NUTORDO-33853 format. One record per residue: x, z, y of N, C-alpha, C in turn; chain. Coordinates in Angstrom, 3 decimals, m for minus. Each point is the difference from the previous one (the first is absolute). Layout:
(r (X, Z, Y), (X, Z, Y), (X, Z, Y), A);
...
***
This chain:
(r (0.841, 0.000, m1.202), (m0.841, 0.000, 1.202), (0.867, 0.000, 1.239), A);
(r (0.989, 0.758, m0.040), (0.866, 0.095, 1.164), (0.624, m1.343, 0.342), A);
(r (0.434, m0.726, m1.018), (0.622, m1.288, 0.194), (m0.953, m1.004, 0.627), A);
(r (m1.257, 0.005, m0.359), (m0.982, m0.951, 0.527), (m0.273, 0.287, 1.473), A);
(r (m0.191, 1.251, 0.365), (m0.258, 0.345, 1.393), (1.179, m0.372, 0.885), A);
(r (1.184, 0.241, m0.508), (1.187, m0.330, 0.788), (0.123, m1.485, 0.225), A);
(r (m0.303, m0.800, m0.977), (0.095, m1.448, 0.173), (m1.064, m0.504, 0.951), A);
(r (m1.192, 0.638, 0.031), (m1.039, m0.390, 0.957), (0.450, 0.285, 1.429), A);
(r (0.588, 1.136, 0.214), (0.487, 0.344, 1.330), (1.076, m0.963, 0.443), A);
(r (0.906, m0.336, m0.875), (1.095, m0.895, 0.341), (m0.483, m1.401, 0.284), A);
(r (m1.016, m0.470, m0.702), (m0.495, m1.350, 0.256), (m0.853, m0.046, 1.256), A);
(r (m0.634, 1.125, 0.378), (m0.852, m0.007, 1.186), (0.834, 0.057, 1.284), A);
(r (1.121, 0.635, 0.010), (0.780, 0.219, 1.205), (0.523, m1.276, 0.641), A);
(r (0.621, m0.926, m0.715), (0.545, m1.168, 0.666), (m1.063, m0.911, 0.605), A);
(r (m1.234, 0.031, m0.482), (m0.994, m0.939, 0.497), (m0.587, 0.415, 1.344), A);
(r (0.159, 1.281, 0.474), (m0.565, 0.395, 1.300), (1.039, m0.229, 1.084), A);
(r (m0.266, m0.913, 0.936), (0.985, m0.323, 1.045), (0.098, 1.121, 1.035), A);
(r (1.197, 0.265, 0.496), (0.210, 0.996, 1.049), (0.256, m0.740, 1.309), A);
(r (m0.218, 0.662, 1.116), (0.228, m0.658, 1.293), (1.429, m0.490, 0.172), A);
(r (0.976, 0.744, m0.596), (1.385, m0.421, 0.152), (0.296, m1.282, m0.767), A);
(r (m0.703, m0.254, m1.095), (0.330, m1.167, m0.804), (m0.811, m1.232, 0.386), A);
(r (m0.980, 0.123, 0.951), (m0.841, m1.110, 0.382), (0.502, m0.598, 1.316), A);
(r (0.634, m1.184, m0.016), (0.560, m0.590, 1.225), (m1.086, m0.371, 1.013), A);
(r (m1.188, m0.376, m0.435), (m1.076, m0.360, 0.925), (m0.427, 1.209, 0.829), A);
(r (m0.064, 1.174, m0.621), (m0.376, 1.215, 0.716), (1.053, 0.373, 1.027), A);
(r (1.274, m0.185, m0.348), (1.079, 0.293, 0.941), (m0.097, m0.898, 1.231), A);
(r (m0.242, m1.270, m0.209), (m0.098, m0.955, 1.115), (m1.199, 0.346, 0.884), A);
(r (m1.136, 0.318, m0.647), (m1.197, 0.352, 0.750), (0.236, 1.245, 0.855), A);
(r (0.630, 1.032, m0.567), (0.296, 1.221, 0.739), (0.955, m0.260, 1.161), A);
(r (0.975, m0.864, m0.215), (0.946, m0.349, 1.059), (m0.711, m0.704, 1.154), A);
(r (m0.909, m0.905, m0.330), (m0.753, m0.721, 1.040), (m0.872, 0.974, 0.793), A);
(r (m0.669, 0.920, m0.671), (m0.836, 1.000, 0.678), (0.848, 0.854, 0.942), A);
(r (1.176, 0.392, m0.478), (0.891, 0.806, 0.823), (0.439, m0.760, 1.254), A);
(r (0.390, m1.263, m0.165), (0.433, m0.811, 1.145), (m1.131, m0.200, 1.007), A);
(r (m1.213, m0.269, m0.476), (m1.146, m0.171, 0.896), (m0.279, 1.287, 0.763), A);
(r (0.089, 1.133, m0.688), (m0.229, 1.293, 0.654), (1.034, 0.253, 1.100), A);
(r (1.252, m0.337, m0.257), (1.057, 0.185, 1.006), (m0.244, m0.895, 1.204), A);
(r (m0.339, m1.268, m0.239), (m0.253, m0.942, 1.100), (m1.186, 0.464, 0.847), A);
(r (m1.081, 0.432, m0.638), (m1.169, 0.482, 0.739), (0.322, 1.252, 0.813), A);
(r (0.760, 0.905, m0.589), (0.376, 1.221, 0.716), (0.831, m0.318, 1.233), A);
(r (0.966, m0.901, m0.142), (0.823, m0.399, 1.135), (m0.831, m0.690, 1.075), A);
(r (m0.938, m0.846, m0.418), (m0.854, m0.694, 0.969), (m0.834, 0.983, 0.801), A);
(r (m0.581, 0.967, m0.678), (m0.815, 0.998, 0.691), (0.855, 0.833, 0.942), A);
(r (1.178, 0.418, m0.478), (0.890, 0.812, 0.834), (0.428, m0.752, 1.256), A);
(r (0.440, m1.240, m0.165), (0.452, m0.785, 1.145), (m1.149, m0.336, 0.931), A);
(r (m1.174, m0.243, m0.550), (m1.170, m0.297, 0.822), (m0.393, 1.184, 0.864), A);
(r (0.014, 1.179, m0.572), (m0.353, 1.200, 0.756), (1.072, 0.299, 1.034), A);
(r (1.247, m0.191, m0.379), (1.097, 0.363, 0.894), (0.173, m0.973, 1.154), A);
(r (m0.128, m1.304, m0.263), (0.287, m0.989, 1.029), (m1.217, m0.793, 0.462), A);
(r (m0.915, m0.269, m0.899), (m1.089, m0.913, 0.332), (m1.033, 0.561, 0.936), A);
(r (m0.260, 1.288, m0.019), (m1.067, 0.563, 0.808), (0.522, 0.712, 1.248), A);
(r (1.217, m0.301, 0.428), (0.629, 0.722, 1.092), (m0.399, m0.522, 1.371), A);
(r (m0.643, m1.176, 0.077), (m0.252, m0.615, 1.297), (m1.011, 0.773, 0.829), A);
(r (m0.927, 0.698, m0.631), (m1.020, 0.717, 0.746), (0.270, 1.481, 0.150), A);
(r (1.266, 0.412, 0.003), (0.325, 1.416, 0.138), (0.494, 0.291, 1.412), A);
(r (m0.067, 1.270, 0.386), (0.488, 0.405, 1.316), (1.483, m0.316, 0.168), A);
(r (0.777, 0.256, m1.060), (1.452, m0.247, 0.081), (0.287, m1.477, 0.234), A);
(r (m0.703, m0.873, m0.709), (0.222, m1.437, 0.162), (m0.418, m0.458, 1.385), A);
(r (m1.108, 0.526, 0.502), (m0.446, m0.386, 1.338), (0.964, 0.489, 1.074), A);
(r (0.472, 1.237, m0.156), (0.941, 0.545, 0.978), (1.292, m0.808, 0.022), A);
(r (0.408, m0.457, m1.172), (1.238, m0.768, m0.101), (m0.089, m1.335, 0.728), A);
(r (m1.182, m0.609, m0.002), (m0.172, m1.321, 0.625), (m0.664, 0.075, 1.374), A);
(r (m0.232, 1.216, 0.509), (m0.673, 0.166, 1.291), (0.891, m0.469, 1.143), A);
(r (m0.647, m0.372, 1.096), (0.727, m0.379, 1.212), (0.536, 1.267, 0.657), A);
(r (1.279, 0.040, 0.371), (0.523, 1.175, 0.709), (m0.726, 0.176, 1.335), A);
(r (m0.225, 1.240, 0.401), (m0.762, 0.282, 1.212), (0.622, m0.656, 1.224), A);
(r (1.324, 0.106, 0.164), (0.631, m0.579, 1.192), (m0.175, m1.515, 0.057), A);
(r (0.001, m0.663, m1.144), (m0.232, m1.453, m0.044), (m1.443, m0.308, 0.375), A);
(r (m0.931, 0.771, m0.558), (m1.420, m0.230, 0.264), (m0.331, 0.152, 1.481), A);
(r (0.659, 0.924, 0.679), (m0.302, 0.235, 1.411), (0.598, m1.061, 0.918), A);
(r (0.832, m0.901, m0.553), (0.652, m1.018, 0.832), (m0.403, m1.428, m0.330), A);
(r (m0.616, m0.251, m1.153), (m0.197, m1.394, m0.415), (m1.310, m0.622, 0.477), A);
(r (m0.727, 0.710, 0.867), (m1.209, m0.516, 0.653), (m1.086, m0.434, m0.982), A);
(r (m0.074, 0.722, m1.110), (m1.117, m0.151, m0.935), (m0.773, 1.304, m0.011), A);
(r (m1.307, m0.048, m0.279), (m0.723, 1.261, m0.163), (0.540, 0.771, m1.200), A);
(r (m0.203, 1.298, 0.004), (0.625, 0.872, m1.011), (m1.008, 1.010, m0.550), A);
(r (0.114, 0.244, m1.281), (m0.710, 1.107, m0.643), (1.059, 0.985, m0.479), A);
(r (m0.047, 1.224, 0.528), (0.899, 1.062, m0.461), (m0.785, 0.875, m0.965), A);
(r (0.580, 0.262, m1.165), (m0.604, 0.942, m0.947), (0.920, 1.200, m0.156), A);
(r (m0.500, 1.168, 0.378), (0.692, 1.258, m0.289), (m0.460, 0.439, m1.382), A);
(r (0.956, 0.265, m0.887), (m0.321, 0.283, m1.399), (0.992, 0.998, m0.568), A);
(r (m0.260, 0.410, m1.245), (0.967, 0.795, m0.779), (m0.187, m0.367, m1.460), A);
(r (1.062, 0.119, m0.768), (m0.066, m0.358, m1.424), (m0.955, 0.904, m0.771), A);
(r (m0.189, 1.243, 0.454), (m0.869, 0.949, m0.697), (m1.469, m0.148, 0.402), A);
(r (m0.289, m0.843, 0.972), (m1.354, m0.132, 0.548), (m0.880, m0.834, m0.936), A);
(r (m1.005, 0.634, m0.604), (m0.854, m0.711, m0.964), (m0.837, m1.076, 0.674), A);
(r (m0.430, 0.222, 1.234), (m0.773, m1.020, 0.716), (0.879, m1.211, 0.322), A);
(r (1.256, 0.252, 0.352), (0.943, m1.102, 0.261), (0.214, m0.812, m1.277), A);
(r (0.174, 0.708, m1.115), (0.202, m0.682, m1.280), (m1.235, m0.815, m0.381), A);
(r (m1.184, 0.559, 0.264), (m1.236, m0.700, m0.362), (m0.163, m1.290, 0.788), A);
(r (0.527, m0.037, 1.227), (m0.127, m1.197, 0.837), (1.154, m0.981, m0.175), A);
(r (1.036, 0.382, m0.703), (1.228, m0.797, m0.060), (m0.243, m1.429, m0.486), A);
(r (m0.770, m0.175, m1.053), (m0.237, m1.352, m0.543), (m0.742, m0.862, 1.015), A);
(r (m1.065, 0.555, 0.606), (m0.744, m0.751, 1.012), (0.889, m0.336, 1.196), A);
(r (0.812, 0.957, 0.425), (0.877, m0.251, 1.150), (1.044, m1.056, m0.328), A);
(r (0.483, m0.008, m1.232), (0.955, m1.024, m0.419), (m0.652, m1.387, 0.028), A);
(r (m1.239, m0.077, m0.488), (m0.721, m1.276, 0.029), (m0.275, m0.452, 1.427), A);
(r (m0.353, 0.951, 0.869), (m0.255, m0.348, 1.404), (1.285, m0.442, 0.697), A);
(r (1.106, 0.598, m0.385), (1.284, m0.434, 0.568), (0.306, m1.430, m0.425), A);
(r (m0.305, m0.345, m1.259), (0.191, m1.377, m0.455), (m0.864, m0.960, 0.812), A);
(r (m1.194, 0.442, 0.366), (m0.936, m0.856, 0.727), (0.330, m0.119, 1.486), A);
(r (0.403, 1.105, 0.631), (0.188, 0.007, 1.459), (1.464, 0.144, 0.428), A);
(r (0.909, 0.136, m0.949), (1.395, 0.309, 0.326), (0.718, m1.023, 0.850), A);
(r (m0.493, m1.236, 0.029), (0.650, m1.014, 0.839), (m0.449, 0.103, 1.458), A);
(r (m1.070, 0.784, 0.275), (m0.513, 0.125, 1.365), (0.065, 1.424, 0.540), A);
(r (0.187, 0.971, m0.880), (m0.007, 1.413, 0.392), (1.199, 0.702, m0.616), A);
(r (0.657, 0.854, 0.791), (1.063, 0.857, m0.538), (m0.638, 1.158, m0.755), A);
(r (0.485, 0.250, m1.204), (m0.427, 1.166, m0.774), (1.163, 0.991, m0.016), A);
(r (m0.178, 1.121, 0.694), (1.045, 1.017, 0.140), (m0.414, 1.230, m0.805), A);
(r (0.927, 0.549, m0.766), (m0.262, 1.197, m0.815), (0.936, 1.121, 0.473), A);
(r (m0.592, 1.119, 0.426), (0.785, 1.145, 0.446), (m0.337, 1.210, m0.866), A);
(r (0.992, 0.512, m0.714), (m0.177, 1.120, m0.920), (0.048, 1.308, 0.790), A);
(r (m1.087, 0.768, m0.039), (m0.072, 1.236, 0.779), (0.970, 1.067, m0.489), A);
(r (0.537, m0.160, m1.198), (0.978, 0.965, m0.508), (1.393, m0.247, 0.570), A);
(r (0.176, m1.113, 0.698), (1.282, m0.321, 0.622), (m0.040, 0.481, 1.454), A);
(r (0.811, 1.007, 0.332), (m0.030, 0.579, 1.345), (0.398, m1.002, 1.081), A);
(r (0.556, m1.110, m0.386), (0.338, m1.065, 0.958), (m1.237, m0.452, 0.769), A);
(r (m1.171, 0.070, m0.668), (m1.234, m0.502, 0.622), (m0.785, 1.096, 0.717), A);
(r (0.611, 1.151, 0.232), (m0.674, 1.094, 0.686), (m0.507, m0.402, 1.394), A);
(r (0.799, m0.697, 0.820), (m0.525, m0.408, 1.319), (m1.231, m0.906, m0.110), A);
(r (0.001, m0.906, m0.971), (m1.155, m0.886, m0.180), (m1.220, 0.789, m0.486), A);
(r (0.228, 0.980, m0.876), (m1.106, 0.824, m0.480), (m0.639, 0.766, 1.151), A);
(r (0.821, 0.525, 0.901), (m0.525, 0.705, 1.166), (m0.697, m0.961, 0.952), A);
(r (0.614, m1.150, 0.213), (m0.561, m0.983, 0.928), (m1.366, m0.499, m0.445), A);
(r (m0.140, m0.265, m1.303), (m1.267, m0.534, m0.523), (m0.912, 1.100, m0.564), A);
(r (0.392, 1.267, 0.201), (m0.808, 1.163, m0.402), (m0.401, m0.045, m1.465), A);
(r (0.988, m0.132, m0.844), (m0.236, m0.082, m1.445), (m0.198, 1.406, m0.561), A);
(r (m1.213, 0.279, m0.488), (m0.264, 1.283, m0.643), (m0.598, m0.170, m1.385), A);
(r (m0.205, m1.226, m0.410), (m0.492, m0.307, m1.336), (0.444, m1.404, m0.374), A);
(r (0.183, m0.239, m1.275), (0.439, m1.318, m0.450), (m0.888, m0.481, m1.145), A);
(r (m0.102, m1.309, m0.169), (0.633, m1.046, 0.798), (m0.576, m0.057, 1.414), A);
(r (0.878, m0.268, 0.942), (m0.368, m0.138, 1.405), (0.451, m1.394, 0.431), A);
(r (m0.949, m0.834, 0.387), (0.293, m1.385, 0.371), (m0.122, m0.162, 1.504), A);
(r (0.996, m0.637, 0.611), (m0.016, m0.269, 1.434), (0.096, m1.507, 0.196), A);
(r (m0.920, m0.547, 0.780), (m0.047, m1.435, 0.284), (0.593, m0.239, 1.382), A);
(r (1.040, m0.829, 0.072), (0.678, m0.292, 1.257), (m0.176, m1.473, 0.361), A);
(r (m0.153, m0.278, 1.278), (m0.086, m1.388, 0.452), (1.404, m0.613, 0.013), A);
(r (0.135, m1.285, 0.316), (1.338, m0.632, m0.030), (1.016, 0.636, 0.946), A);
(r (m0.479, 0.719, 1.022), (0.919, 0.667, 0.926), (0.352, 1.414, m0.464), A);
(r (m0.521, 0.431, m1.144), (0.317, 1.317, m0.540), (m0.888, 1.108, 0.530), A);
(r (m1.084, m0.353, 0.691), (m0.928, 1.000, 0.523), (m1.049, 0.342, m1.057), A);
(r (m0.373, 1.261, m0.073), (m0.985, 0.448, m0.984), (m1.386, m0.522, 0.349), A);
(r (m0.647, m0.630, m0.974), (m1.375, m0.470, 0.155), (m0.962, 1.011, m0.594), A);
(r (0.301, 0.456, m1.200), (m0.890, 0.916, m0.723), (0.761, 0.646, m1.137), A);
(r (m0.644, 0.985, m0.627), (0.578, 0.609, m1.196), (m1.126, 0.364, m0.954), A);
(r (0.333, 0.014, m1.267), (m0.918, 0.474, m1.027), (0.763, 1.001, m0.848), A);
(r (m0.714, 0.994, m0.482), (0.647, 1.060, m0.761), (m0.708, 0.145, m1.339), A);
(r (0.798, 0.090, m1.056), (m0.558, 0.228, m1.319), (m0.227, m1.280, m0.773), A);
(r (m0.452, 0.194, m1.213), (m0.224, m1.116, m0.916), (m1.105, m0.899, 0.532), A);
(r (0.285, m1.293, 0.092), (m0.946, m0.972, 0.552), (m0.353, m1.032, m1.065), A);
(r (m1.250, m0.469, m0.007), (m0.349, m1.091, m0.914), (0.774, m1.259, 0.379), A);
(r (0.296, m0.802, m0.979), (0.748, m1.237, 0.247), (m0.717, m0.882, 1.012), A);
(r (m1.330, m0.073, m0.071), (m0.753, m0.862, 0.922), (0.182, 0.446, 1.443), A);
(r (0.054, 1.309, 0.236), (0.204, 0.523, 1.353), (1.390, m0.379, 0.504), A);
(r (1.028, 0.228, m0.834), (1.364, m0.344, 0.409), (0.143, m1.494, 0.230), A);
(r (m0.603, m0.805, m0.876), (0.098, m1.460, 0.137), (m0.649, m0.467, 1.297), A);
(r (m1.161, 0.560, 0.335), (m0.690, m0.387, 1.236), (0.826, 0.385, 1.226), A);
(r (0.583, 1.204, m0.015), (0.839, 0.420, 1.122), (1.251, m0.863, 0.127), A);
(r (0.610, m0.339, m1.140), (1.210, m0.823, 0.041), (m0.305, m1.419, 0.453), A);
(r (m1.125, m0.549, m0.409), (m0.401, m1.338, 0.458), (m0.183, m0.003, 1.513), A);
(r (m0.659, 1.037, 0.520), (m0.191, 0.112, 1.445), (1.340, 0.190, 0.715), A);
(r (0.876, 0.817, m0.574), (1.316, 0.225, 0.592), (0.802, m1.292, 0.060), A);
(r (m0.057, m0.784, m1.065), (0.758, m1.254, m0.074), (m0.506, m1.031, 1.002), A);
(r (m1.297, 0.022, 0.294), (m0.592, m1.009, 0.902), (m0.145, 0.511, 1.424), A);
(r (0.389, 1.246, 0.252), (m0.102, 0.549, 1.343), (m1.410, 0.423, 0.381), A);
(r (m0.874, 0.179, m0.973), (m1.376, 0.423, 0.265), (m0.094, 1.517, m0.010), A);
(r (m1.164, 0.497, 0.421), (m0.242, 1.442, m0.060), (m0.139, 0.437, m1.453), A);
(r (0.624, 1.110, m0.331), (m0.092, 0.505, m1.374), (m1.408, 0.524, m0.266), A);
(r (m0.621, m0.425, m1.090), (m1.378, 0.420, m0.269), (m0.140, 1.446, m0.453), A);
(r (1.052, 0.567, m0.585), (m0.082, 1.377, m0.518), (1.051, 0.851, 0.694), A);
(r (m0.438, 0.784, 0.983), (0.911, 0.836, 0.765), (m0.190, 1.463, m0.352), A);
(r (1.079, 0.742, 0.030), (m0.012, 1.443, m0.185), (m0.736, 0.449, m1.263), A);
(r (0.016, m0.812, m1.044), (m0.652, 0.445, m1.236), (0.913, 0.980, m0.718), A);
(r (m0.612, 0.935, m0.718), (0.775, 1.036, m0.681), (m0.442, 0.083, m1.445), A);
(r (0.902, m0.273, m0.914), (m0.279, 0.088, m1.425), (0.671, 1.215, m0.605), A);
(r (0.114, 0.010, m1.326), (0.639, 1.113, m0.708), (1.486, 0.022, 0.340), A);
(r (0.512, 1.181, 0.342), (1.398, 0.107, 0.430), (0.758, 1.020, m0.828), A);
(r (1.315, m0.056, 0.138), (0.880, 1.069, m0.464), (0.513, 0.684, 1.255), A);
(r (m0.154, 1.312, 0.069), (0.387, 0.754, 1.197), (1.519, m0.042, 0.192), A);
(r (0.397, m0.070, 1.258), (1.407, 0.055, 0.376), (0.127, 1.091, 1.046), A);
(r (0.982, 0.871, m0.170), (0.220, 1.021, 1.016), (0.506, m0.675, 1.255), A);
(r (m0.646, 0.306, 1.119), (0.414, m0.597, 1.263), (1.395, 0.465, 0.353), A);
(r (0.869, m0.937, 0.344), (1.367, 0.379, 0.361), (0.041, 0.513, 1.437), A);
(r (m0.402, 1.232, 0.222), (m0.029, 0.578, 1.335), (0.976, 1.161, 0.075), A);
(r (0.147, 0.519, 1.213), (0.889, 1.142, 0.193), (m0.576, 1.219, m0.709), A);
(r (0.843, 0.892, m0.526), (m0.516, 1.181, m0.697), (m0.801, 0.882, 0.943), A);
(r (m1.048, 0.635, m0.555), (m0.839, 0.901, 0.797), (0.760, 1.289, 0.275), A);
(r (m0.291, 0.631, 1.149), (0.654, 1.295, 0.275), (m0.396, 1.028, m1.041), A);
(r (0.925, 0.881, m0.320), (m0.219, 0.991, m1.041), (m0.699, 1.260, 0.517), A);
(r (m0.299, 0.075, 1.292), (m0.596, 1.198, 0.579), (m1.496, 0.020, m0.308), A);
(r (m0.420, 0.887, m0.904), (m1.408, 0.128, m0.351), (m0.634, 1.233, 0.651), A);
(r (0.666, 0.536, 0.997), (m0.520, 1.183, 0.691), (m1.260, m0.397, 0.767), A);
(r (m1.161, 0.658, m0.263), (m1.240, m0.340, 0.709), (0.133, 0.137, 1.515), A);
(r (0.859, 0.930, 0.459), (0.180, 0.164, 1.440), (0.623, m1.245, 0.596), A);
(r (0.866, m0.690, m0.789), (0.617, m1.229, 0.484), (m1.029, m1.090, 0.204), A);
(r (m0.991, m0.094, m0.924), (m1.043, m1.014, 0.138), (m0.845, 0.286, 1.250), A);
(r (m0.288, 1.308, 0.221), (m0.818, 0.352, 1.167), (0.703, m0.329, 1.296), A);
(r (1.313, 0.236, 0.033), (0.731, m0.272, 1.229), (0.080, m1.490, 0.266), A);
(r (0.037, m0.827, m1.078), (0.024, m1.439, 0.199), (m1.317, m0.475, 0.577), A);
(r (m1.106, 0.579, m0.483), (m1.305, m0.420, 0.489), (m0.182, 0.390, 1.466), A);
(r (0.456, 1.227, 0.347), (m0.189, 0.465, 1.374), (0.909, m0.725, 0.965), A);
(r (1.207, m0.371, m0.475), (0.972, m0.623, 0.895), (m0.301, m1.414, 0.119), A);
***
């Protein structure tokens, strides 16, 4: 009995193919692996490079410098922004598209409120929330400003009017903003109530 069972086991073993001994399975697995690598690289490169055009960083990199905008006799849109500003990020794609549409007729200037270099401009244009948009005529004079997240249609209408020298249809509109601490002089530390009374009387 033992001899018969052993011969059955021995005859059954060679007939079952293993993955290592099947060349077709090896080729198929290699092809799957190569396709997976190519797809992974495509997705990685697409996310890293392909979708960068509508970001704040990409727009800031291609923005017109403020000093150039104030001298080239074109109307200008200044955007005060910050990388952490969710409203600025939400508008970035629309603003990038609008720049593609109007960029040959309007200067698009980006000023980062986290850069102390722009402190005089922040004070001059009274920036207390971002995004803060300032519309300038070709001579660099302020026409209007809008604060906060704006619908694309509103920005497009204002930019069309700015480009043609017409009155802006949407003035002083205020959308969702990210608060910015006003860059002002520090408040006096004297909290003595008698000091407040003397200021009122004097």
